Residue, then its C-alpha position, 0 to 999 in steps of 0.5 A: x261306920x256307915x253314914x245316914x243322910x237326908x236329901x234336900x235337893x238333887x245332888x245336894x246332901x246334908x251329912x248327919x255324922x262325921x263318918x263315911x258316905x253311903x254307897x249311893x254316892x260312891x263309885x257304886x254311885x263301886x275254904x271250898x274247892x276252887x271252881x266247885x259249883x252248886x245249885x243251892x238257892x241262896x234265898x231271898x237275901x235283900x230287902x228290896x227288889x234287887x236280884x240275887x244269884x242262886x248259883x256259886x262258883x266258889x273261889x279259894x281265898x288266899x287272904x289279904x295280900x296288901x294293907x293300906x297305910x304305908x305307901x309313899x307320901x302317906x297316899x293310902x292312909x285311909x284305904x286301898x281299894x278298887x284294884x286293877x292288875x296287869x302283867x308285863x315281862x314277868x312283873x305284875x302291876x296293880x293300880x289301886x285307889x289310894x285314899x288319904x285326906x287329900x282325896x282319891x288318886x290312882x296309885x301303883x304297886x308291883x309284885x313278882x308273885x301277886x302276894x308281896x307288893x311294893x308300893x310306888x305311890x300315886x300315878x295320877x294327880x288331881x286336875x285343875x280347879x273346875x276341871x272334870x277330874x279336879x277332885x277325883x282321879x282314880x280307878x285306872x284301867x289299862x290297855x296296851x295296843x302293842x304300841x303304847x299304854x292307855x289308862x282309862x280312869x274315873x274322874x269327878x269334880x266332886x267330893x264331900x268335905x274333909x270329913x267326907x272325901x268320898x267321890x260324888x257324881x258325876x263319874x266320867x271316864x278320862x284317858x291318860x297314856x304312857x310309853x311303859x306299863x309303869x308310866x309316867x302317865x300323861x292325861x289327855x284332854x277332854x272326857x273319853x266317855x261322857x254321861x248323857x242326861x235323861x238316860x240310864x248313864x246320866x250320872x256315871x260312865x265309869x271305866x271298865x275292861x277294854x276288849x279288841x274285836x275284829x273291827x272295834x274296841x269294846x269297853x265294858x263300863x259301869x253306868x248309873x242313873x238316879x231316880x228323882x222321886x226316890x233318889x235311888x241309884x240304879x246301876x248296871x253295865x254297858x258297852x262303849x264302842x270305838x274304832x280308834x282308841x284316841x277317838x270318842x267312844x259311843x255308849x250303847x242305847x241299852x245296858x247289857x244287863x237290867x239295873x235290878x242286878x245292881x252291879x258295877x265294874x268289870x273284868x273279863x276272861x275268855x275260856x277257850x275250852x268252852x268258847x265262853x266269856x266270863x265277866x266278873x263284877x261287883x254286886x251291891x247289896x243292901x242291909x239298912x244301907x247299901x254296900x259292896x257285898x260280893x263278886x259275881x260272874x256272868x257268862x256268855x258266848x257272845x260279848x254283845x248278848x248277856x242273860x241275867x239268869x247266867x250268873x253265880x257268886x264267886x266270893x262273899x262272906x261265905x268263902x272269904x277268910x277275912x271279910x264277913x260282909x263287904x267285898x269290893x270289885x274284882x280284877x282277874x288275870x291268868x297265872x299258869x293253870x289258875x285265874x287270880x282274882x285281886x279284890x278289896x274288902x273291909x275286914x271283919x264285919x265292917x261295910x265301910x268304904x274306908x280302911x279297906x285292904x287288898x286280897x287275893x283268891x284263885x279259881x282253877x282253870x279251865x272254868x266251867x259253867x255253874x249248874 
């Protein structure tokens, strides 16, 4: 069940019921034949100015593969969402946001086939009181530099009360490191990617996939700012850059896509056959309130140049077989001649941030550009 709220000052919200907070203060604050595409217009879908996608690249949904509620120490009693998958030596690892009455923490599950998962429990803990990750340490995204493992994770000092444990702004990217894919993870001092006042990333610099180029590392981060006059959240994606993973990251002066796309969280795949990058992301829709309603994909031949016209719907209530409205963020990984898409969703017609579970969908490879 969604919550209605009244803003009484910037950053101060009075909750008017005892259920979940709306997406505006969340991390957003995040059948058909596989690989088939159509050019059918979806129509005017949203009640405001946000863009919609007119093409489809329909994934084939396998269905739910991991339910919340049975993790060690009851750490995902209220939900499992925001998954990130990676592989090492034939084992699939999944970091996911484990929700409990204590709050939001990154947890680990492992699998040999992406369909059956063994939960290992949380891999991060909350920071010290007053620290930048004192209340939230989740959404752990990994990168291996052939020497050690890096996990960029979302930290925040703010959540609501015990009846409202959803993360609140600011969202900033932190770093933990490990010698193996399974951890243990050691938090590093400071904030890896900071928000900057009076910019398009004043409220959010949430972690995203890291890509190594010839001379630097690119991290495709989620960014957001809040319009003071309306309290509306504007979301997009941007690139943060560094030449040293242990040094500071510099955020580009402009996002890679306009904020009326209303998207967040990234996972990328490079299709060698057509020399094209495909960036999968989570779209935020709106009914009476905002919620994550679909996985979209954008494509480009140049990682530094993206066109908002080049996009398609990959998974939504039309082709997901267990969630009718609410589809969470994607993580993709090549498995033989298919691209696996791990995602979270709210079962049935729910749009809640809580009680979400993890699903699996597939795209055939090689990918082709929708037309």
